[in-house]
MIMI-186655 format. One record per residue: x, y, z of N, C-alpha, C in turn. Coordinates in steps of 0.2 Angstrom, whole numbers, padded with zeros to 4 digits, always signed. Example, Ala and Ser with C-alpha at 12.3 -4.5 7.8 and 13.67 -1.06 7.14 Angstrom:
<pts>
+0066-0028+0039+0062-0022+0039+0066-0016+0039
+0064-0011+0035+0068-0005+0036+0064+0000+0039
</pts>
This chain:
<pts>
-0112-0038+0054-0119-0035+0054-0124-0041+0054
-0130-0040+0058-0135-0045+0057-0138-0044+0050
-0141-0050+0048-0144-0049+0041-0149-0044+0040
-0153-0042+0045-0158-0037+0045-0154-0030+0043
-0148-0029+0046-0145-0023+0045-0142-0023+0038
-0139-0028+0036-0137-0029+0029-0142-0027+0024
-0148-0030+0025-0154-0029+0021-0156-0021+0021
-0155-0018+0026-0157-0011+0027-0152-0007+0022
-0146-0009+0023-0141-0005+0019-0142-0006+0011
-0143-0012+0009-0144-0014+0002-0151-0011+0000
-0156-0011+0004-0162-0007+0002-0161+0000+0000
-0157+0003+0005-0156+0010+0004-0152+0011-0003
-0147+0007-0004-0143+0007-0010-0147+0005-0017
-0151+0000-0016-0154-0003-0023-0161-0003-0023
-0165-0001-0018-0172-0002-0018-0175-0008-0014
-0181-0008-0012-0184-0013-0008-0184-0020-0012
-0184-0020-0018-0185-0026-0022-0178-0029-0024
-0173-0027-0021-0166-0028-0023-0165-0036-0024
-0168-0040-0020-0166-0047-0020-0169-0050-0026
-0173-0047-0030-0176-0050-0036-0171-0051-0042
-0165-0047-0041-0160-0047-0046-0155-0053-0045
-0156-0056-0039-0151-0061-0037-0154-0068-0037
-0150-0073-0039-0153-0080-0038-0150-0083-0032
-0145-0079-0029-0142-0081-0022-0139-0076-0019
-0139-0075-0013-0136-0070-0009-0134-0073-0002
-0127-0073-0001-0125-0076+0006-0125-0070+0011
-0129-0071+0016-0129-0066+0021-0123-0067+0026
-0121-0072+0026-0115-0074+0030-0109-0071+0027
-0105-0066+0029-0100-0063+0026-0094-0067+0025
-0090-0067+0019-0084-0071+0018-0078-0067+0020
-0079-0061+0022-0073-0057+0025-0076-0051+0028
-0073-0048+0033-0075-0043+0037-0069-0039+0040
-0070-0032+0040-0064-0028+0042-0068-0022+0046
-0064-0017+0047-0066-0011+0052-0071-0007+0049
-0072-0007+0042-0076-0002+0039-0082-0006+0036
-0081-0012+0034-0087-0015+0030-0086-0023+0030
-0090-0026+0027-0089-0034+0026-0091-0035+0019
-0089-0041+0017-0090-0044+0010-0094-0050+0010
-0099-0050+0005-0104-0055+0004-0103-0058-0003
-0104-0065-0004-0104-0068-0010-0111-0068-0013
-0112-0067-0019-0119-0067-0022-0119-0069-0029
-0124-0071-0032-0125-0073-0039-0131-0070-0042
-0130-0066-0048-0135-0063-0051-0140-0068-0055
-0145-0066-0057-0150-0070-0061-0147-0072-0067
-0142-0068-0070-0139-0070-0076-0133-0075-0075
-0131-0076-0069-0126-0081-0067-0120-0078-0065
-0119-0072-0066-0113-0068-0064-0112-0069-0056
-0106-0071-0054-0104-0071-0047-0101-0065-0045
-0103-0062-0039-0101-0056-0037-0098-0056-0030
-0095-0051-0028-0092-0049-0021-0095-0043-0020
-0099-0042-0014-0103-0036-0013-0100-0034-0006
-0097-0028-0006-0094-0025+0000-0099-0020+0003
-0101-0021+0009-0107-0017+0012-0104-0014+0018
-0105-0007+0018-0102-0003+0024-0106-0003+0030
-0103-0003+0036-0106-0003+0042-0110+0004+0043
-0116+0004+0044-0120+0010+0045-0117+0015+0050
-0116+0021+0048-0114+0026+0053-0106+0026+0053
-0103+0022+0050-0095+0022+0051-0092+0029+0049
-0094+0032+0044-0091+0039+0042-0092+0044+0048
-0098+0044+0051-0099+0048+0056-0094+0047+0062
-0092+0041+0063-0088+0039+0069-0081+0040+0068
-0078+0041+0062-0071+0041+0061-0067+0046+0065
-0069+0052+0065-0066+0057+0068-0066+0056+0076
-0071+0055+0079-0072+0053+0086-0068+0047+0088
-0068+0042+0084-0064+0036+0086-0057+0037+0086
-0054+0041+0081-0047+0042+0081-0045+0047+0087
-0049+0052+0088-0048+0056+0094-0048+0052+0100
-0052+0047+0101-0052+0043+0107-0046+0039+0108
-0044+0036+0102-0037+0033+0102-0032+0037+0104
-0032+0043+0102-0026+0048+0104-0027+0049+0111
-0033+0050+0114-0033+0052+0121-0031+0046+0125
-0032+0040+0123-0030+0034+0127-0023+0033+0127
-0020+0035+0121-0012+0034+0120-0009+0039+0125
-0012+0045+0125-0009+0050+0130-0010+0049+0137
-0016+0047+0139-0018+0046+0146-0014+0040+0149
-0013+0035+0145-0009+0029+0148-0002+0029+0146
+0000+0035+0143+0008+0036+0142+0010+0030+0137
+0006+0028+0133+0008+0023+0128+0013+0026+0123
+0014+0032+0122+0018+0035+0117+0022+0040+0121
+0029+0041+0119+0033+0047+0122+0030+0054+0121
+0031+0058+0126+0029+0065+0125+0032+0068+0119
+0038+0066+0118+0042+0069+0112+0039+0068+0105
+0035+0063+0105+0033+0061+0098+0026+0065+0096
+0027+0069+0091+0021+0072+0089+0017+0068+0084
+0012+0065+0086+0008+0061+0082+0002+0065+0079
+0001+0071+0080-0005+0075+0077-0005+0074+0070
+0000+0075+0066+0000+0075+0059-0002+0068+0056
+0000+0062+0060-0002+0056+0058-0009+0054+0060
-0012+0057+0065-0019+0056+0067-0023+0060+0062
-0021+0066+0060-0025+0070+0055-0025+0066+0048
-0019+0063+0046-0019+0059+0040-0023+0053+0041
-0023+0050+0047-0027+0044+0048-0035+0045+0047
-0037+0051+0049-0044+0053+0048-0045+0054+0041
-0041+0057+0037-0042+0058+0030-0042+0052+0026
-0037+0047+0028-0037+0041+0024-0043+0037+0026
-0045+0036+0032-0051+0032+0033-0058+0035+0030
-0058+0042+0030-0064+0045+0026-0064+0043+0019
-0058+0043+0016-0057+0041+0009-0059+0033+0008
-0057+0029+0013-0058+0022+0012-0066+0021+0013
-0069+0025+0017-0076+0024+0018-0080+0027+0012
-0077+0029+0007-0081+0031+0001-0080+0026-0005
-0084+0021-0005-0083+0016-0010-0083+0018-0017
-0085+0024-0019-0085+0026-0026-0077+0028-0027
-0074+0030-0022-0067+0032-0023-0063+0025-0024
-0065+0020-0020-0061+0014-0021-0063+0011-0028
-0069+0012-0030-0070+0009-0037-0066+0012-0042
-0065+0019-0041-0061+0022-0046-0054+0020-0046
-0051+0019-0040-0044+0016-0040-0044+0009-0043
-0049+0005-0042-0049-0001-0044-0049-0001-0052
-0053+0004-0055-0053+0004-0062-0046+0007-0065
-0043+0011-0061-0036+0014-0063-0031+0008-0063
-0031+0004-0058-0026-0002-0058-0028-0007-0063
-0034-0008-0064-0036-0013-0070-0033-0010-0077
-0034-0004-0078-0031-0001-0084-0024-0002-0085
-0020+0000-0079-0013-0001-0080-0011-0008-0081
-0015-0013-0078-0013-0020-0079-0016-0024-0084
-0020-0020-0089-0024-0023-0094-0020-0028-0098
-0013-0027-0099-0009-0031-0104-0004-0035-0100
-0005-0036-0093+0000-0040-0089-0004-0046-0087
-0003-0052-0090-0007-0058-0089-0005-0061-0082
+0000-0058-0078+0001-0061-0072-0003-0059-0066
-0007-0054-0068-0012-0051-0063-0019-0050-0066
-0024-0050-0061-0031-0049-0063-0034-0045-0057
-0039-0041-0058-0042-0038-0052-0050-0038-0054
-0054-0037-0049-0061-0037-0050-0064-0032-0055
-0069-0033-0058-0072-0028-0062-0078-0025-0058
-0078-0018-0058-0083-0015-0054-0090-0015-0058
-0095-0017-0054-0102-0016-0057-0105-0009-0056
-0104-0005-0060-0105+0002-0059-0113+0003-0057
-0117+0000-0060-0124+0001-0058-0126-0001-0051
-0122-0005-0048-0124-0008-0041-0119-0005-0036
-0115+0000-0038-0110+0003-0033-0112+0010-0031
-0112+0011-0024-0113+0018-0021-0108+0019-0016
-0109+0025-0013-0104+0026-0008-0104+0021-0002
-0109+0018-0001-0109+0013+0005-0109+0005+0002
-0110+0004-0004-0110-0003-0007-0105-0003-0013
-0100-0007-0013-0096-0008-0019-0097-0015-0021
-0099-0016-0028-0101-0022-0031-0096-0024-0036
-0093-0030-0036-0088-0032-0040-0089-0039-0042
-0085-0041-0048-0085-0048-0049-0081-0052-0044
-0083-0058-0043-0080-0062-0037-0073-0065-0040
-0068-0065-0036-0062-0068-0038-0061-0075-0034
-0059-0080-0037-0060-0087-0035-0053-0090-0033
-0048-0085-0032-0041-0088-0030-0041-0090-0023
-0035-0093-0021-0034-0096-0014-0029-0091-0011
-0029-0091-0004-0024-0087-0001-0017-0087-0003
-0014-0082-0004-0007-0082-0007-0002-0085-0003
-0003-0085+0004+0001-0089+0009+0002-0096+0007
-0003-0099+0004-0003-0106+0003+0003-0108-0002
+0005-0103-0006+0011-0104-0010+0017-0106-0007
+0017-0105+0000+0023-0106+0004+0025-0114+0003
+0020-0118+0002+0021-0125+0001+0023-0127-0006
+0023-0122-0011+0023-0124-0018+0031-0124-0020
+0032-0127-0026+0039-0127-0028+0042-0120-0028
+0049-0120-0028+0053-0114-0027+0052-0110-0034
+0051-0113-0039+0050-0109-0046+0044-0105-0046
+0039-0108-0043+0032-0105-0043+0032-0099-0038
+0035-0101-0032+0036-0096-0027+0040-0090-0029
+0045-0091-0032+0050-0085-0034+0047-0081-0040
+0043-0085-0044+0040-0081-0050+0034-0076-0047
+0031-0079-0043+0025-0075-0040+0028-0069-0036
+0033-0070-0032+0037-0065-0028+0040-0060-0032
+0043-0062-0038+0046-0057-0043+0040-0053-0046
+0035-0056-0047+0029-0052-0050+0027-0046-0045
+0026-0048-0039+0024-0044-0033+0029-0038-0032
+0035-0039-0033+0040-0034-0032+0040-0029-0038
+0040-0032-0044+0039-0028-0050+0033-0024-0050
+0027-0026-0047+0021-0022-0047+0022-0017-0042
+0025-0018-0036+0026-0012-0031+0031-0007-0034
+0036-0009-0038+0040-0004-0041+0037+0000-0046
+0033-0003-0050+0029+0001-0055+0024+0006-0052
+0021+0003-0046+0016+0008-0043+0019+0014-0040
+0025+0013-0037+0028+0019-0034+0032+0023-0040
+0036+0020-0044+0040+0024-0049+0037+0026-0055
+0033+0021-0058+0030+0023-0065+0023+0026-0064
+0018+0023-0060+0012+0026-0060+0010+0031-0055
+0014+0031-0049+0012+0036-0044+0005+0034-0041
+0003+0028-0041-0003+0025-0039-0001+0019-0035
-0002+0020-0028+0001+0014-0024-0005+0012-0019
-0006+0005-0019-0010+0002-0014-0006+0001-0008
-0008+0004-0003-0003+0004+0003-0005+0000+0009
-0010-0005+0008-0012-0009+0013-0009-0016+0011
-0004-0018+0015+0000-0024+0014-0004-0031+0017
-0010-0030+0019-0013-0036+0021-0013-0042+0017
-0010-0048+0019-0010-0054+0014-0016-0056+0011
-0022-0054+0015-0028-0056+0012-0030-0052+0006
-0026-0047+0004-0028-0043-0002-0024-0046-0008
-0021-0052-0007-0018-0055-0013-0021-0062-0013
-0023-0065-0019-0025-0072-0020-0021-0074-0026
-0021-0081-0026-0017-0084-0031-0022-0089-0034
-0022-0089-0041-0026-0094-0045-0022-0099-0048
-0023-0105-0045-0018-0111-0047-0018-0112-0054
-0024-0112-0057-0025-0114-0064-0021-0110-0069
-0022-0103-0068-0018-0098-0072-0012-0096-0070
-0011-0097-0063-0005-0094-0060-0005-0086-0059
-0011-0084-0060-0012-0076-0059-0012-0074-0052
-0010-0068-0050-0011-0065-0044-0017-0061-0044
-0022-0062-0040-0028-0058-0040-0027-0053-0035
-0029-0047-0037-0028-0041-0032-0034-0039-0029
-0035-0037-0023-0041-0035-0020-0040-0029-0015
-0045-0026-0014-0046-0020-0009-0041-0014-0011
-0044-0009-0014-0040-0003-0016-0043+0003-0012
-0045+0002-0006-0048+0007-0002-0042+0012+0000
-0036+0009+0002-0030+0012+0004-0026+0015-0001
-0028+0016-0007-0024+0018-0013-0022+0025-0012
-0016+0027-0013-0014+0034-0013-0010+0036-0019
-0010+0042-0021-0006+0045-0026+0000+0048-0024
+0005+0048-0028+0011+0051-0027+0013+0056-0033
+0015+0062-0032+0016+0066-0037+0023+0065-0040
+0024+0068-0046+0030+0067-0050+0036+0069-0045
+0035+0075-0041+0040+0077-0037+0042+0072-0032
+0037+0069-0029+0038+0064-0023+0042+0058-0026
+0039+0056-0032+0042+0050-0035+0050+0051-0037
+0051+0058-0040+0058+0059-0041+0062+0059-0035
+0060+0062-0029+0064+0062-0023+0065+0054-0021
+0060+0050-0021+0061+0043-0020+0066+0039-0024
+0065+0041-0031+0070+0038-0035+0077+0040-0034
+0078+0047-0032+0085+0049-0031+0088+0046-0024
+0083+0044-0019+0085+0041-0013+0087+0034-0015
+0083+0030-0019+0085+0023-0021+0091+0023-0024
+0092+0028-0029+0099+0028-0033+0105+0029-0028
+0104+0034-0024+0109+0035-0019+0111+0029-0015
+0106+0025-0012+0107+0019-0008+0110+0014-0013
+0108+0013-0019+0112+0008-0023+0119+0010-0024
+0121+0016-0025+0128+0018-0025+0131+0018-0019
+0128+0019-0013+0131+0018-0007+0135+0024-0004
+0134+0029-0007+0138+0035-0005+0134+0039+0000
+0137+0039+0006+0133+0041+0012+0131+0049+0012
+0135+0053+0009+0133+0060+0008+0128+0061+0003
+0128+0057-0002+0122+0057-0007+0116+0054-0004
+0116+0049+0000+0110+0046+0004+0108+0052+0008
+0112+0055+0012+0110+0060+0017+0106+0066+0013
+0108+0068+0007+0105+0073+0003+0098+0071+0001
+0098+0065-0002+0092+0062-0004+0087+0061+0001
+0089+0059+0007+0085+0058+0013+0082+0064+0015
+0086+0069+0015+0083+0076+0017+0077+0078+0012
+0078+0077+0006+0074+0078+0000+0067+0075+0001
+0067+0068+0004+0061+0065+0005+0058+0067+0011
+0062+0069+0016+0059+0071+0023+0061+0068+0029
+0066+0063+0028+0069+0059+0033+0073+0064+0038
+0077+0069+0035+0082+0072+0039+0080+0080+0038
+0083+0084+0043+0083+0091+0042+0090+0094+0044
+0092+0100+0043+0098+0102+0045+0100+0102+0052
+0094+0102+0057+0095+0102+0064+0096+0095+0067
+0096+0090+0063+0097+0083+0066+0104+0082+0068
+0105+0079+0074+0112+0077+0076+0115+0072+0072
+0122+0072+0072+0125+0067+0068+0123+0060+0069
+0122+0058+0075+0120+0051+0077+0114+0049+0074
+0109+0054+0074+0102+0052+0071+0103+0052+0063
+0107+0056+0060+0108+0056+0053+0111+0049+0051
+0116+0047+0055+0120+0040+0054+0115+0034+0055
+0110+0035+0060+0105+0030+0061+0100+0029+0055
+0098+0035+0052+0094+0035+0046+0097+0032+0040
+0103+0034+0039+0107+0031+0033+0108+0024+0034
+0109+0021+0040+0110+0014+0041+0103+0011+0040
+0098+0014+0042+0091+0011+0041+0090+0010+0033
+0091+0016+0030+0090+0016+0023+0094+0011+0019
+0100+0010+0021+0104+0005+0018+0102-0002+0020
+0099-0003+0026+0096-0010+0027+0090-0011+0023
+0086-0006+0022+0079-0007+0018+0081-0008+0011
+0086-0005+0008+0088-0006+0001+0093-0012+0000
+0094-0016+0005+0099-0021+0005+0097-0026-0001
+0090-0028-0001+0089-0033-0007+0090-0030-0014
+0089-0023-0015+0090-0020-0021+0098-0019-0022
+0102-0019-0017+0109-0018-0018+0113-0025-0019
+0109-0030-0018+0112-0037-0018+0112-0040-0025
+0118-0041-0028+0119-0044-0035+0116-0051-0035
+0112-0053-0040+0109-0059-0040+0103-0059-0036
+0101-0065-0034+0094-0066-0030+0095-0065-0023
+0090-0062-0020+0090-0061-0013+0086-0066-0009
+0089-0069-0004+0085-0074-0001+0081-0071+0005
+0075-0070+0004+0071-0067+0010+0070-0072+0015
+0070-0078+0014+0068-0083+0019+0073-0084+0024
+0080-0082+0022+0085-0083+0027+0089-0077+0028
+0086-0071+0027+0090-0065+0027+0090-0062+0034
+0085-0063+0038+0084-0059+0045+0084-0052+0044
+0082-0049+0038+0082-0042+0037+0077-0038+0042
+0071-0041+0042+0066-0038+0046+0068-0037+0054
+0071-0042+0056+0073-0042+0063+0079-0037+0064
+0083-0037+0059+0089-0032+0060+0086-0025+0060
+0082-0023+0055+0079-0017+0055+0075-0015+0061
+0071-0020+0064+0067-0018+0070+0072-0017+0076
+0078-0020+0076+0082-0019+0082+0086-0012+0081
+0087-0011+0075+0091-0004+0074+0086+0002+0076
+0079+0001+0073+0075+0006+0075+0073+0007+0082
+0073+0001+0085+0071+0001+0093+0077+0005+0096
+0083+0004+0094+0089+0007+0097+0088+0015+0096
+0086+0017+0090+0086+0024+0089+0080+0027+0093
+0074+0023+0094+0069+0026+0097+0069+0026+0105
+0071+0020+0107+0071+0019+0114+0078+0021+0118
+0083+0020+0115+0090+0021+0118+0092+0029+0116
+0092+0030+0110+0094+0037+0108+0089+0042+0108
+0082+0040+0110+0077+0045+0110+0076+0049+0104
+0076+0046+0098+0075+0050+0092+0067+0049+0090
+0063+0054+0090+0056+0052+0089+0053+0056+0084
+0056+0060+0080+0053+0063+0074+0051+0058+0069
+0045+0059+0066+0043+0055+0061+0044+0058+0054
+0044+0054+0049+0045+0056+0042+0038+0058+0040
+0037+0061+0034+0031+0064+0032+0026+0058+0031
+0019+0059+0032+0014+0054+0033+0014+0050+0026
+0015+0053+0020+0015+0050+0014+0020+0045+0014
+0026+0046+0017+0031+0041+0017+0030+0036+0022
+0026+0037+0027+0024+0032+0032+0020+0026+0028
+0016+0029+0024+0012+0024+0020+0016+0019+0016
+0021+0022+0013+0026+0018+0009+0030+0013+0014
+0031+0015+0020+0034+0011+0025+0030+0004+0026
+0023+0006+0026+0019+0000+0027+0019-0004+0021
+0019-0001+0015+0019-0005+0009+0025-0010+0009
+0031-0007+0010+0037-0010+0010+0037-0016+0015
+0035-0014+0021+0036-0019+0026+0031-0025+0025
+0025-0024+0022+0021-0029+0021+0023-0033+0015
+0026-0030+0010+0029-0034+0005+0035-0038+0007
+0039-0036+0011+0045-0040+0014+0042-0046+0018
+0037-0044+0022+0034-0050+0026+0032-0055+0022
+0028-0053+0016+0025-0058+0012+0031-0062+0008
+0036-0059+0006+0042-0062+0003+0045-0067+0007
+0045-0065+0014+0048-0069+0019+0044-0076+0020
+0038-0074+0020+0033-0080+0021+0033-0085+0015
+0034-0082+0009+0035-0087+0004+0042-0090+0003
+0047-0088+0007+0053-0090+0007+0056-0089+0000
+0055-0083-0003+0057-0081-0010+0064-0079-0011
+0066-0081-0017+0073-0078-0019+0071-0074-0025
+0073-0067-0025+0071-0063-0030+0077-0058-0032
+0078-0058-0038+0083-0053-0041+0081-0046-0041
+0080-0043-0035+0077-0036-0035+0082-0031-0039
+0089-0032-0038+0093-0028-0041+0092-0027-0049
+0090-0033-0052+0089-0033-0059+0083-0029-0060
+0078-0030-0056+0071-0027-0057+0072-0019-0057
+0076-0017-0052+0077-0010-0051+0081-0007-0056
+0086-0011-0059+0090-0008-0065+0086-0007-0071
+0081-0011-0072+0076-0010-0078+0072-0004-0077
+0071-0002-0071+0067+0004-0070+0071+0010-0070
+0078+0010-0070+0082+0015-0069+0081+0020-0075
+0080+0018-0081+0079+0022-0087+0073+0026-0086
+0067+0023-0084+0061+0027-0083+0062+0032-0078
+0065+0030-0072+0065+0034-0066+0070+0040-0068
+0075+0038-0071+0080+0044-0073+0077+0049-0077
+0073+0047-0082+0069+0051-0086+0064+0055-0082
+0061+0052-0077+0056+0056-0073+0060+0062-0069
+0066+0060-0067+0070+0065-0063+0072+0070-0068
+0075+0069-0074+0077+0074-0078+0071+0078-0080
+0065+0075-0081+0059+0080-0083+0058+0084-0077
+0058+0081-0071+0057+0085-0065+0061+0091-0064
+0068+0090-0066+0073+0095-0065+0072+0101-0071
+0070+0098-0077+0068+0103-0082+0062+0107-0081
+0057+0104-0078+0051+0108-0076+0053+0113-0071
+0057+0111-0066+0059+0116-0061+0063+0122-0064
+0068+0120-0068+0072+0126-0071+0067+0130-0075
+0062+0127-0079+0058+0131-0083+0054+0136-0078
+0051+0133-0073+0048+0137-0068+0052+0143-0065
+0058+0141-0064+0062+0147-0061+0063+0152-0066
+0064+0150-0072+0065+0155-0078+0059+0159-0079
+0053+0156-0078+0047+0159-0079+0046+0164-0074
+0048+0162-0067+0047+0167-0062+0051+0173-0062
+0057+0172-0065+0062+0178-0066+0059+0182-0071
+0056+0179-0077+0053+0183-0082+0047+0187-0080
+0043+0184-0075+0037+0188-0073+0039+0194-0068
</pts>
């Protein structure tokens, strides 16, 4: 945005004399994305801020933009006719509308900060409530460096950071049911002095119910045990399979799930830098999609977790990390099993209640 447009948005949010509260405001953005851009600023009291400013009219254009993309995909036959992308497009619209409401992002940021309040490995920006609106999100500025720079650091530092990231992802999915699903590397900074991982951008945060978390936990447990029948049942519960799927498709899904869970099934540390896991999964998926013509997609909520997992694996590969994921998952087993037991108890209680009524 030109500076005049930035000024117009900020005047609408803060009033015409908004600049009087700042000793410095950089009109050149330090980051920009599809919905808004971020500016550094300093208040009169010396506090350093990051101000996310939304592009004017972006919310009004979301539905038509997604529809236009859909039309282009169909017109130029960029996706197979067998693939029903309508649920994905509807979810994309819903997700983008949520991301365009900066008050929702501020709430997600506050929730994450509360969960991580006693974990010194992480930090997140503090929301400045009095300066946050639907179109402007104002936070304290984080001063870390791009996390990819750790690729040149000593193995101990790389592995410790990678382990913290994996543990965070597991807690998001299985403990909190609150998942930041945007895996962009730019959403993680590393603070050399403290060694902390600084977390940014919570616009793509999604919540997962206890039922969904229980199903995911059952699937992870089945993959760890390696029993294909149990994996098939758990995969159906998550939404990967249904009774009408041919055996070849079921076998392909089971193989993909075993690939994805390979780091968690490996005793000791898993070497992401030399595993070739991403390439193997990509090749298997391409065979399923292109050769075998299997095009049904899992539930959209699960697709967001695919994005989360893929981004995490890519970052761990970039860091050439060795992580004992099996040990981290084992520590979560007690919590996850309790959640499953509670879910089953609630289901049984509901069934009894239904009978009594």
